[in-house]
C-alpha positions in Angstrom: -51.2 30.0 159.9 -52.1 30.5 156.2 -53.1 34.1 156.7 -49.8 34.8 158.5 -47.7 33.3 155.7 -49.7 35.3 153.1 -49.0 38.5 155.0 -45.3 37.6 155.3 -45.1 36.8 151.6 -46.7 40.2 150.8 -44.2 42.0 153.0 -41.3 40.1 151.4 -42.7 41.1 148.0 -42.9 44.7 148.9 -39.3 44.7 150.3 -38.2 43.0 147.1 -39.6 45.9 145.1 -37.4 48.3 147.0 -34.4 49.5 144.9 -31.0 48.5 146.2 -29.6 50.9 148.8 -32.9 52.6 149.4 -34.2 54.1 152.5 -36.2 56.9 150.9 -34.7 59.3 153.4 -34.9 63.0 153.1 -31.5 63.5 151.5 -31.4 63.0 147.8 -28.5 61.0 146.4 -28.5 61.6 142.6 -25.3 59.7 142.2 -26.2 56.1 141.7 -29.9 56.8 142.3 -31.9 53.8 141.2 -35.4 53.5 139.7 -38.1 54.8 141.9 -41.3 52.9 142.7 -44.0 53.4 140.2 -42.0 55.6 137.9 -39.4 53.9 135.8 -37.6 57.1 134.6 -39.2 60.0 136.4 -36.8 61.9 138.7 -38.3 63.0 142.0 -39.1 66.6 142.3 -39.0 68.7 145.5 -41.4 67.8 148.3 -44.3 70.3 148.6 -44.9 72.0 151.9 -46.9 69.8 154.2 -49.6 71.4 156.3 -50.2 69.7 159.7 -54.0 69.8 159.1 -53.6 67.8 155.9 -51.8 64.9 157.6 -53.6 65.1 161.0 -55.6 61.9 160.4 -52.4 60.0 159.5 -50.4 61.0 162.6 -49.6 58.2 165.0 -48.6 54.5 164.8 -50.4 52.1 162.5 -49.8 48.4 163.3 -49.9 45.6 160.8 -50.3 41.8 161.4 -46.8 41.0 160.2 -45.1 42.6 163.2 -44.6 45.8 161.2 -45.8 49.3 161.5 -46.0 52.8 159.9 -45.5 55.9 162.1 -46.2 59.4 161.0 -45.7 62.8 162.7 -47.5 66.2 162.2 -44.9 67.4 159.7 -45.7 64.5 157.4 -42.5 62.5 158.1 -42.9 58.8 158.5 -41.2 55.4 158.7 -42.2 51.8 157.9 -40.5 49.4 160.3 -40.5 45.6 160.4 -38.4 43.6 162.9 -36.5 46.7 163.9 -35.4 47.4 160.3 -36.5 50.6 158.5 -38.0 49.6 155.2 -38.9 53.2 154.2 -38.5 56.6 155.7 -39.5 59.9 154.2 -42.6 62.1 153.8 -46.3 61.3 153.3 -47.5 63.8 150.7 -51.3 64.4 150.8 -53.2 63.8 147.6 -56.7 64.5 149.0 -59.5 62.1 149.8 -57.5 60.3 152.5 -54.7 59.3 150.1 -51.0 60.0 150.6 -48.1 59.2 148.3 -44.7 58.6 149.7 -41.5 60.6 149.0 -38.8 58.7 147.4 -35.0 59.4 147.8 -35.8 62.7 149.3 -38.1 63.9 146.5 -41.7 63.7 145.3 -42.5 61.6 142.3 -45.7 63.8 141.8 -47.6 60.7 140.6 -49.8 58.3 142.3 -48.1 54.9 142.7 -48.2 51.8 144.8 -45.8 53.6 147.1 -48.4 55.2 149.4 -51.4 54.7 151.7 -55.1 55.4 151.9 -57.2 55.9 155.0 -60.4 53.8 155.1 -63.3 53.1 157.5 -63.6 56.7 158.8 -59.8 57.0 159.2 -59.5 54.0 161.5 -57.7 51.8 159.0 -54.7 52.4 156.8 -54.3 50.5 153.5 -50.7 50.3 152.2 -50.9 50.0 148.4 -47.4 48.3 148.2 -48.7 45.1 149.8 -52.5 45.7 149.9 -52.2 45.1 153.7 -54.4 46.9 156.2 -53.0 48.5 159.4 -54.9 49.6 162.5 -54.2 52.7 164.4 -52.5 52.0 167.8 -54.3 53.5 170.8 -52.1 55.8 172.8 -52.2 55.0 176.5 -52.4 57.9 178.9 -50.6 57.2 182.1 -51.6 58.5 185.6 -48.2 60.2 186.0 -47.3 63.9 186.0 -49.6 65.9 183.8 
């Protein structure tokens, strides 16, 4: 039970770091924009073009132990969900070497921060820097239906 409470505390801490009214969605809202993660005064710049090959190892659902998950698509878009609530949505921006920084309020901070992930163990584990929690890639089940 101690490990579970530690994970829940870490998730709660990460959520507490989120600025009020955040979502990190793709639409920038400069009016009333709050401080971004990892960059106290830097305004997000435009998101660079994402190549599907650069995010291919990230694509899919990554499940955590605190009943949360990250899910990414081939265009780099992603979400972080816990208990049916979106904690973040936006774009994973490749930095190279299996590292991705997350867009914030529709823009790119252009700096590495705790608001991103790294792939480890030959791309079988995802480490979220915001909570230092590890996620495992969910296995897609192929049905015997129409093909």
